[in-house]
N, C-alpha and C positions, 0 to 999 in steps of 0.2 A: 217369207219371201218370196216376192213376184218373180215368175220365171224369167229369164233373161235370154237375150238370143246374140251369140258372136259370131263374125263370119271367120273361116278359115283361109288360108291361101289358096285355097281349091276352091272347086263351085259348091264344096258341101255347105250347108248350114247346121250349125250343132245346135238343138236344143238343150239348153243349160236348166234343169229344175231341180227343186229340192225334195228332200226326204223321201218319200215311198213312189213320188212321181217319177223316179228318173228311169231314162229308157233302159238303162243298163242296169244286168243283174250284178247283185255281190256274189263273191267268193265263197260258196258254202263250203268248200273242201277246205279253205285257209281256216273257217272258222271252227271247222268240227278238228281239226288239228290241233287248234289253240286250244279248244276245249279239254282235249285229251290228255295236252301237255300240263295245263293247268291244273284241271282236275286229277289226274293220275301220272303223269310222266315226272312232274318235280319230287314226287317221292321214291322214284327208282333210285335205289341206294344199294350200296354194301358195305362190309367193314373195310376200313381206308386205316392211313396214319394221319390224316388230317391235312389241313393246309389252307389253300386258297384256291379258286380260280379250277385249273383241270386237273390239279390234285384230289380235287374232291369228283365222285363217280356223278352222282346228280349233276354235276354243270356239264361233264361228258355227254350225258343222256341228253341234258337241257340243248345242248348245241344240234344233236342227230333232230330232235323236234323243229328247232328253229331252222334249219337248213331245209325241211319240207315243208315248215310254212313259208318260208322266202321263194322255194320252187315254185309251191301251186299258185303263190301271187303272182311272179314272174308270167307263170304260164296263163293265167288270167286277163294279164295285161294284153299279152301275146294273142288271145282269142277276141277279147273287147275292143282291143286297137284303141283304146281312150287313155286319156294323161290327166288325171286331175293336178293342176296347178295352182299354184299359191306362191306368192312373193316371199313370205316366211320362209319357207324350204330354202330358196336361192339363197337370202341370207344367213340361214344358219350354217348351210354349205361354205360360205365366204370364210364364217367365222370360225369354222370347225378345222379349215383349211389353215388359217391364219393361227391356229393355237398350233397345230403340229409343225409351223416353220422351225418353231427352235431346235424338235429331234437333228435338222437336217445343218444346224447351225452350230450346235453344242458338240462337247464332247462328255459320251455318255460312258460309265463303266460298264452299263448293261444294256445293250441296244435292241436286244431281243424281248427284255423286259418293258423298254421304253416302246416299242414298236408294238409290244402286244397291246400295251394302254392304248396306244393311238388307234388302231386296229378295232378295238373294242368301242371306242368313241367312233369311230364311223358306222362299225355296224349298226350303232342304234340309230343313227341316223337312216342309214339303208330301213332298217326294221320299220320306222316312221315313214319314210315313203313308201314301201310297198304296203302298208296297209291302209295308206290312203287310197291307193290304188282299189284295193279290193274292196273296201266296205264305205257306200256312199249313200246307205241310206239309215234312218234312224233308228229302225226297228236291228238293224244288223249291229249298228254299236252297242242299242238294248241289250243283245242278247250277249254282246262281249262282257258289259258290266256285271251282269247275271251270271255271268261263267266264271269270273276275278271274286265276285261275292261267295258263288259256291263254292269257290277253289279254296278264299280265306274260312269259310266253314267246316271244311274237310282238313285242314290242317290245324284248325281247334281242336276238332274230334279228337287228332292224332295226338295231340300234347294232353287232352283230357286223359286219354287211354294209358300214356306214358305214366300220368301222375297215379291214377287211381286204380290202372288192371297191368303192372309193370312186368307182368309173366309173360301178356300177350303181346305186350311191346317188344320185348325179347326175343320173340319168335321172329318179328321183322326187323331185325338186326340193331334195333334201337337199345341201345343202352339205358339203366335207368340208375346207374350209381352218379348221375352227376349232381343231383343236389335239388333240379327242378329240371321240369321238362324243358325240351328245346327243339320239338317238331322234327320236322322232316331234314333242316338245314344245319342241323350239328351247333346249333349258335341259336340260345335263347332270344337275343334281341333281333336276329335275322328272321327268326321264326314271328316276332310280334309286330315287326312291320310288315310284314304279307298279312298276316290277320289284321291288323290296322287298315289296309288298303283294303280288305275285303269288307271289312265294316262300312268303310265309308261309301265302298259302291253298293252296300245294302241299304243304306239309308238315304242315298240318292234315289235310287230306284222306287222307296217308300214315299218319298216327298214328291215325285213325280207320278204317283199314280192317281189318276183322276179319283173322287170318292165315289162310293156306293157302286162302285165297278167289282165286276165278278172276278174273282182271285186265282189264278192259277195253282196248282202245288209249289211253285218255284216260288212265284212273290209270297205265299204264306209262310215259306221256307225264310225267304229275305226278312219279314215282319216277325216272324216268333223266335225260331232256333237259331237265326243267325246271328243277332245281336247277343241273344241267351248264352250261347258256346262262347261267342268269340270275347265277351267282357270278362268271362267267367276264366278261361283260358289266359288273357292277358293279364289277370290278376294274378294268377298262380305262375305266368313266366317272369312276375317278379321283373321287367324290363322297365327301366324309367323312359329309354324311347319311345316303347308301346303305350305307355301312360299318358307320357307328352304329348303323342301323338294322337291317341283316342281324345286327348282334352282341346286339343287344337281343332279336331274334327268338329266337335261341337258347338266349338267358338264359331268356327266359321260357317256353319250352319245356322247360327242364331236367328240371323234376320231372315230368313225361310221361315222357321219356325214363330217368329213374332208375327209376320205377314200371313202364315197360315191360322192366327187366332181368330180371324173373322171369319175363317171359311169353315166347311165341314171335312174337311182335308184333316186338318188337327187332328180332331176327334175319331176317322176312323182311320187314319194312317198314321201318323207322327206318333201320337199319346201310347199306344198299343205297343210298337216299336222300343220306344222311348222306357215302358213299364218292363219290358223284357231285358232290355239293356242293364236297368238299373238292377234287376233281379239278379242277372250273371255276375254284376260286381257285387252284389251282398253274397251271392254263395261262395264266389272266389275268396274274398275277408273272409268268411265263416272256415270254409277247408283251409285256408293258410294259417287260420290262429289254432288250428288242432294238429297241423303237421310237425313231425320229429325237427323237419328242417326248415322250420318257419323263419328260425333266426339265420340262416344260411340267404334266406331269400331277401331278408331285411338288409342284411349285410351288402348284398347286389346290389339294392336299390341306393343305399348310403353312400357306398365307395364310389371315390372320384377317379379310381385307376391312373393316379399320375396326370390327367388331363392339364390339369392347371399349368404343370410345368412344361409339359410337350406343348401346350400351346406358345405357352410365354418363350422359349427357347422358338418354336416355328415364327414368331411374328419377329425375332432377334435375327433371323438369317434372313426374312425375307426382306428386314431394315439392311440389313448389309449389302446382299446383292439385289436391290429392288428390279431390276431389269433385265439383267443375265439371267438371274436363276444358277442354281447349283447343278443344272444338267439333268433331263430326264433320265429317268433310272437310276439316279444317284443317290437319291433320298436317305437310305439305309445308310450307308456309308458316311454321307456328308453330317448326316443327323449326328451320329455317334461320334465321330470326331472333332464335330463342332463342341458337343457335350464336355467330350475329356477337356478340351481346349480351356472353356468357361471355366469347368470344375476345378482346374488346374491352378486358376488364377484367383478362385475364389468367388468366382461370380455366381456361379450355380452351388446350390446345395441340396436339390430334390433328386432322390435316387433314377437312376436310368432304368428303363421300361425295356429288358431284356428281347431281342429280336425283334424291334420296333423296325417295321417294313412301311409305314402309313402314318401319319399324323391323327388320325382318326378324326379329319373332317377335309372332304374331297378339293375344296377352294384350297384351304392350305398347301395341301400338295401339290396342285398345280403350280401355285406361286411360289412355294419352295425351287421347284424343279427348273420351272418356266420363268419365273420371272411374274409381277403382277399384272402382267397385258392379258395374258390365257384366262388367269382370274378374272380378269374385269370384264371379258367376253363373256364369259359363261354367266358371270352375274348380270350382263345387259342383256342376254337372252331370257333368263329367268324373267327380268322386270320386262321384257317385251312381251312374254306369254302372258303375265299376269296383268298387264295394263290393256293389252288384247282381249283377254277375255271379260273382264269386267266391263272395257268399254261396250263389247258388242251384248252381251248378256246382262248389263247393270250388276250392283254392289252386290243384291244377294243371292242371284243364279251363280253370278261370276264366281262369289266366293265358295259358292256349294259347289261348283265343278271343278276348281281349283284343289277342294276338299281331298280329292281322289288321288291326286300326286302327293299329297302333303307328307303323309306317314315316310314315304318314301326318298323326297328331297331332303326331311328331317333329319332321316337316319343317316343318308350320305354326308351330312355334315357334323355327325355325330360320330361315326364309325366308318366303315368301308363296305357296305353291303353288297356293293358292285361287282367288287371282287371274289365275296364269299359265296354267292348266288347269281349266276347266270338269268335265273327266273326273274329277280328284281330289276334286271337292267331292262328283260325283256319286256317285263309289264309298265313299267316307266315310258319306255320309249312308245308303248302301246296307249297309254294314257294319253301322253304329249299329242302322238297322230289324233287320237279321238278330241282333244283341245281345239286342236287344228281345225281339225274337219267341222267342229261346232261353230267355230268364230268364224270362218270363211266363206266367200262369196259360191262356193261351188263351182267354181269355172273348168271347164274342161277341155282339152285339146286331143285332134286325132293324132295317131301314130300311124307313117306309111310303111315304114319297114320294120317287121319284128322279128327279121333272122337272129342276130344276135342277142334279143330277149330270150328266145327259145332257146339258145344254146347255152344262156347263162343259167335258165332253167333246169338244165340238165345236170352243167358242170358243178354248181354248188352242192348238191345233194353225193354226187358221185367224188368229190374231192371229200368234203366234211365228214361224211360217214363213215367211210373206212379209217380216218387218222382219227375218231373217235372212238371207233372200236377199237383199234390197237393201242390208246390211250385208255383203256378201260382194262384191257389186257395187262397193261405193265401196273397200271395201279393195283391190280389184283395178284400178281407177281412180288410187288414190293412190301404188299401187307403180307403174303405169306412167307415172306423173308424174314420178316420183323416177330410174325407171330414165332418163329423158330430160332428167336432168341438170335437172328443174325446171324446165323454160323453156316447153312448153306447157300453156298453161291450160286448152286442150279438156278434156284428162281430166278436170280437176277439175272444169270444167263440165256434166259429164256424170254426176257423182254426184247419185244421186236422194234417198237419206237417209243422212247424215251421223251419224245420233244415237250409235251405236257407239263411232266414232270422232272425235267432235268435236275433240277437243283437237288431235290430229294435222290434220285436214280444215283446220278454222279457220286452225291456225300456218302451213299451207302456202299457202292462199289471202291472207291478212294479207300474207304474208312477199312474196307475189309482186307485189302490189299495190302496197307498197311500194319495191320493185325498180324496179318500172315507173314508179312516181311519181318515183322519185330521177333516174332515167334521162330521162323527158321532162316533171322540174320540174311536174309536177301537184301543187297544192297538196291538192286535194282529195283524190286517192289518199294522200297522205302525213297527213293528216288524219285521213282515216281508221283506218290503221294505229295511229296515236296514241291515239284512242278505245277501240279494242281493246287494245291493249296495258296501255293503263294499270289498266284493268281486269283482264286476264289475270294480270298480276304479282303481283296482291293475293293472289291463292288458289295461281299457279305462278309463283315468282319465278325464271325460269331466267334465267341469264347471256346468253344470248344476245339474249333478248328487252329487256334493257338497252342491248346495244349495238344492237340496231336502234333501238330508243326514242333513241340519244346519236346516230344517223346522221340520223334524222327531224329532231329538233329543232334538229340543226346547219344542214340543209338549209332549214330554214324561219327562219334568222338568229338562231334562238332556242340560242345558243351556251351561256348561264347555266344555263337549264335542261339541255343538253346533258351539261354537267359534272357537274350534280347527279345524273343518273340512273347516270354512271359513278362517281359516290362513293357511291351507294347499293348499286352492285351490289360496289365494291370492300369496302364493308363486310361484306356478305353473303358474300363468298367472300374472305376476307383471306389464306387461303392459296393464292390462283391468280395466278400472277405474271404470267399473260395479261390478266387482268380489272387487275391493279395498274398494269402497262405503261401499260393503254390509258388507265385514268384519269389515269397523271400527265402523260402524253405530250398528251392533250387539255386539262389544265389548264394546263399550259403555254403550249399553241398559244394557250389564251383568253386567256391573260393577256398574251404577246406583242401580240395583236390589241387589248387594253385599251391596253396602253402605246403603242402605234403612233396609236391613237385620240385619246391626251392629247398627245402630242407633235405631232399634226397639228393640236389646237386651239393 
């Protein structure tokens, strides 16, 4: 692209060029922090009780790294006083503001949950904007893509170690009794989509390497060991999402393969890469057939995990409230209550998924909670990016570029990886920034005042890092509490800041108080639990809470209310035999007490 010149409102004339000719240097510090985070930082973890978001240690560590990346990026902007401009960024910001409007207009049962989701959405936009300011050279983006590919390789190696060297894996706090490897993310599908993204980056770099070019060590890794280890690990993970994503990568890069047939590039670059990938698939299938847990792996591929029932109900709920939605943050309660109502009338026969707080499809989640408009806006953003990429790069190169974000986009619509791993959301935002840069006109403007930018460069890590360290301390203490069979309250009393794991923390605290209250017949403790639990079940109607409520009311000689709580649980969980039996047993016991009281009179 030819150099362009634009006139600013001052006397300055800013030269706009492309690629390596840009006069402004890129942020090497941001690049280094990104490399450390994706290659090493995502593997920082310790024993925990599971969950999503900040309930997982590696996500808290991730926000520490991301805050440093954003800080270095803002500092880079303040130093260069240059701002990357693109109309797409403004459009994305407007759409995201529109998406967040229902949160202000609707009644939310869990405003903190709804707020964190919207904050996460804007955090992704902020990451995209800052990355566009940090990297304006083709070489820098190629280095970032190389880092992602290498990060996928490291994750693949960890999966292979978990499978074949379990004693070593256990030294790094990785449990090996799950039945299949799961990488650093405590969930096979999350690990699989990360590896598939690294695989796509490796293939992209391979197809963009000129033939007969002297290869560096990293490029040789991309062409050999990365496809070998990645495909090997993806087979062992037995993830349908990972396998489908890998298949889509090959389909989307097929036009480039076809175009390369007439050139030396296919022979020197693509064919060796493809050979190693196929060899990795062969090794994976051979190993899978010989393993004792191959039946478990096959079951994980074939199982649908009740998704058909989930999706059917999701569309029914959207159809009932297409515009208003059911309220941001209200999914779990609304979904379970709607299921119970439909089951009671005979409309539904499928079993409910316990503790379902996401419909396993991001677009459906936004449509259920906020109505169809937020989902349509998200779809329009995706279409805008796809059309823009293909229009600027052509079909073959456009599909090749889009293949880098396809594994994460696919996974977001089959599960909820962005809630399980902040690394996935960061990676997705980073790749979107690259696609915008790749298809932009590289326009820049000058910044006159940088005071607030410098302030935010310091404020972000100074706020985020202490909060995340306190969150890590809270996870550690809660984990110790459970490791001691939930009997030593001293662990919970030492928690300084539980906001990141507030559900888990308060559940443990109040359950402990209830147990102590029942043992000591302490009415105040029991009443305190009831007050908390009655509010908790409005937004998180878990059956364990209903059981505890029934025990609490029974201990206060309020047997009728205890029966009502179990009746409510039986209504919400009609296919749960344990809940149904508990309700019938408690109801019969209460009826016997009533009959005894009547006969005594």
